[in-house]
N, C-alpha and C positions, 0 to 999 in steps of 0.2 A: 460969825457962826458957821461951822462946817455942816452943811445939810446932808452929807453922806454918813455922818456918825449918828448913832442912836441918840434920841432926845431923852430917853428914859421914860417916855410916856407909857410904853409897854415894852418890856425887855425880857428876853428869855434866852437861856443858854441850855442846850441839851448835851450833857456830857456822856450819856449812856450809849448812844448809837455809834458814833465814830469819834472818839475823843481827840484823835490826832488832827482831824480837820474841823469837825463841827464845834469842838471846844474853842476854836479860834474865831468862830463866827458870831455875829450879833444878829438876833432875830427880833423883828419888830412887827407888831400888828397895830394898825391905826385905822380910824375912820378917815375917809378921804378929806373931810373938812379939817382934820387935824394935821394934815400933811402940808409941808411947804410946797410952793410951786416947783421948786427944784426936785423934790422927791417925786411929785406927780409926773414931772417931765421925764425923770430917769425911769420910772415905772413904765411910762408910755414907750420910751425908746427901747427898753429891754423887751417889752411885749411885742413891739413891731419887729424886733430882730428875730423872733421866733417864726414870723411869717405864717402864722396859722389863724390870724384874726383879721376880719374885715376892718379896714381903716375908717370906714364910714361912721362918723360920729363917735369914734373911739375915745377921744378925750372926755366927752360927756358920759359915755358908758363907764369909764373908769371912775369918774367923779360920783356917779350914781351908785357905785358899789357899796355894800354894807361895811366891808372891811378890806383893807389892802395889807398884804404881808410882804415883808422885805427881809432878805438875808444879805448881810454884808460880810465880806471877808476882808479884814483890814478896812480900808476906805472905799472898797469897790463893791457895788451892788452886783451880786452874783446870782440871785434867785428871787422870784416873785410868785405870788399867787393871790387869789382874791375870793371873797364871797360876793357874788354878783346878785343884783336885783333885776333879773330879766323881765321883759314885758310878757304879758299873757299871750300875745300874738306869737312871740318867739317860742314859748313853750308849746303852743298849739302846733306850730310848724315842725318842731322837733318830734312831737307825738305823731304827726302825720308821716314824716319821713321814716320813723321807726315802726310804723304800723300799730301804734298803741291807740286803743279806743277806750277812753275813760273821760269822766268829767273832772275838771280842775276845780275842786271845791275846798281846797285847803291852801293856806299860804305857802309860798314856795321861794326857795333860794337856790342858787347854783354855785357850786365850787368850780372855779376855772381860772383862766388867765395865768396858768402855771407855766413858768419858763425858768430854766436854769442854764447858765452859760455852759457851753460845751466843755470847756476846760475843767469844770468842777462837777460834772455829772456823775451819778452813781456813788455819791458820798452821803446821801440822806437828806439833802437840802429840801427837795420838793416834798417828800413825805413829812419832814419836820414842819414845814410851813403849813401844809394841809391839816396835820393833826392839831396844830395851834389854832387854825381857823375853825375847825370843827368844835374845839373846846369853847371858842368865843361865842358860838351860836348854839350852845347846848340848851339854851332856853327855848329855842325855836320849836314850836309844836306844829309841824306841817311837813312838807316835802323838801328835802334837800336832794338835788340831782346834779349829775355831771354827765357830760358826753365826751368820749375819748376813743381814739384809735390806738393809743400808746399802751403797749402791754404792761409796763411798770405801773402806770396810773390805774389801769384796770385791776391789777393785783392789789394796789393800795385800797381802792374802793371796796373790793370784796372783803378784804381784811378788816375794814372799818364799818361793816354792817350794810353796805350797799348791795343791791341786787340788780342784775342785768334784766332789762325788760325790752320787749319788742324784738325787732330784727336789726341786724347791722345795716347801716345805710351809707350812701355816698354823700360826703359833705363838699364844701367848696375847696377845702384844703387837704382833706384826708379821705381815704377809702376805709370801709369797714368800721365806721364809727358806731360805738355801742352806747346806748342810753343806760345809765345807772341811777337808781333811786333808793333813798332811805326815808322811811316814814317814822314820825314820832308824834304820838298823840298825847294829850293831857291825861 
């Protein structure tokens, strides 16, 4: 079995954005427990390649995600993203850095771990993966947040109902990180 090819568990092709490139891509959303060890390892390797995430307990954090998103071009994994289940202490730390004073009284998820190989950036991979992930959690009645210093990610978040909150802050890997949040209640 070739673990780099879509299993059909969740398969999606988006021909509307950029049919020349995206039409040749396979998009897959899976729960980590439904991924093969090779898929998890490839996700981990591509995420580490981005050099924007702490390697401390990273395999456990990946496995704890609600959903992992994969984009394959041919047999090659070219883009990833995830819906993460961060700890409350992490969210409190982010709030503190951004200067946000509020109670955390709703369930929360984070969209992140997004990385696209440099050779195929600006072709709609990341935005397609993130749109698919947001559809996957449309049932979530709470906070969905993201932190990013990347202008294209910031534009995506604003275009998809997220609002910037707090102040830009210094992270371990980036300057001027902005916290974005989208609320949805029953």
